[in-house]
C-alpha positions, 0 to 999 in steps of 0.5 A: 705303112702309114699309122692310118693303114695300120689302124684300118687293117687292125679294124678290118681284122677285128671286125672279121674275127668278131664276125667269125665268132658270131657266125659260129655261135648262130650255127651253134644255136640253130643246129646244136640247140634248135635241131639236136637238143630235143634228141637229148631231152626226148626221154624227159619229155616223153615222160612228162608230156606223154607222147610216144616214139611214132611222134618223135619220128614225125617231129624228126621228119617234120624238121627236115621238111622245114629245113628244105622250105627254109632253104628256099625261102631263105635263098629268095629273101636273101636275094631281095632283102639282104643276107645279113637280115635273113641271118639275124632273123633267122637266129632271133626266130630260133631263140623265140622258138627255144623260149616259147617251147617250155611254155606249152604242154601241147605236143602239136605246138611243140612240133610246130616250133621244132619244125620252124627251128629245123627250118632256121637251121638252113635259112641262117646258113644260106647267107653264109658265103655272102656275109663272109665274102663281104667281111673276111679276106680271100686267103682266110675264107677256108678257115673261117668257114671250116670253123663256122661249119664246127659250130654244130659240135660246139652247140652239141658239146654245150648241150652235153655239159648243160643237160645232166644238171637240168635233167637231174633236177627234173627241169628240162623246161629250164634248159630250154629257157636258158638256151633260148634266152642266151641266143637271143642276147647273142642275136642282140649283140650281133644285130648291133655289130651287123649294123655297124659293119654295114651288113644290113646294106645290100652288097649291090648297094655298097658297090654303088657307093663305092668309088671306082679306080678313077674316084667316080661313084660306082655303077649302081644301076649296073650292079643292080641289074646284075643282081636282079639276073643273078638267079638261074641263068646266071648261076646255071653253069657247069661247075655249079651243077657239079657242086649241087650234085656233090652236096646232094651226095654229101647229104646222101652218105654223110648223114646216114653214115652218122645216123646209123653208126650206133645201130650198126656198132651195137646190133651189127658188130656186137659192141656194147653201148659203152664203146659206141658212146666212146666212138661218138664222143671221139667224133665230137671232140675231134669235130670241134677242131677239124673244120677249122684245122682242115679249113686253114689247110685249104687256105694254103693247098686249095679247097679242091685238094682238101676236099679230095683229101677228106673224101679219101678219109671218108672212103677209108672209114667206110671201108674199115666198117665193111672189111675190118670192123673188129677190135679198135678199128671202129674207133679209127673209122670214127676218127677218120669220119669226123676228120672228114665230115665237119670240114666238108660242111665248110669247104664247099661254102668256102669254094663257093665264097672264092668263086661267086659273089653277091646274089649269085653266091646266095642263090648257088649256096641256097640251092646247095642246102636244098640238095643237101636236104634231100640227099639226106632224105634219100640217103636215110631211106635207102639205108633203111630199105638195104637193112630190111632186105639184106638184114645188115647195115654193112651194105649201106657202108659199101654204098658209102665207099663207092660214093666217096669215090664218085665225090672225089672224081666229081671234086676233081672236075671243079675248076680252081677256086678264085679262077677266071673259070669259076668266077660268077657274080660282079665283085664288090668292095668287101666291108673294110678300109677304103683307100682313103679312110680307115673304118672303125668297129664302133 
């Protein structure tokens, strides 16, 4: 390998590392700050602003609605103006809302800002597979997307470190300002980085400018036509429908699992608040590393095998809460849940990234966010309904165990990622070194 090739490979590796860090910080900001910080500050904000828990419930529901709407909007925009622009715009909008929220005492305006932030959590995630597919080599996408999917944990941990100090000083507004300006600073760095890496150029435009094997310019017209058709007709194939179903069931089972875990432990099983808090703390700590670890494994044994492993862990976790919720076993259940939950949200986009490209990948993954959100709404309603008619959360965990089996079966129906059977979309040259020159990360 000559010096130029070595330099080009090193630059490409640095570009991949920097992009991974930025994408993880995007998820940490939009999910950790935009989605979950309000829950940690709601007691202090209620005391100062005087709203009740009916308002809290309304805001939470509005956040889910914002998530669904922005998932659709992000998909539409990404295929027209580019995934890089949508991603940077989403994080910038989240940072602006974080800064504006403490300025007002109007709960209506606060609710609007929180709804928008809930939406940016979806729209920043929609172009993820496109951006990763352009910057990260095929063999590393599992671990990268696994780490990015764990970004929520990092955001929540940052919240947990910052909240006590600001709350003790009765300065919840200062915390919103701090994370808001921090998010805007990261957005500025990311915008410059994306520009220098060419991520603000649409993928088909890059392909049009990339010489083919004969040295001739790329077939720009053909690629653009392919992009224009990379909508419903192009992606409505069997494995894509299976992926959408899997994401619906992920939302149906995984989201209520954690939402109702503490009430089930405390009200249904009689554990005290300290034990429930330890279970949650353990889930959060494991989540910081589980996504990357299982993503790394998926790059070696395959995404499908890793997903099946996660669903086995998820099944075992729910069975423990149904058949043996005594002693230390609920903690074991929490550990198994964390090992399955966080990687799942990186493995599905990893599968899409390794099987589809360009506008097709964006459309496929955009719809998965919608189906996941709908599944979460249906699942939370079902869990509450079963609690009302049976008087016990246990029966929902029975449903979760059954759904885990169905998810494992559906995963086995997927073709191997990257195979000819799963390939969708016209492959384009990744951001990285061409044969004749090595790029630089300026």
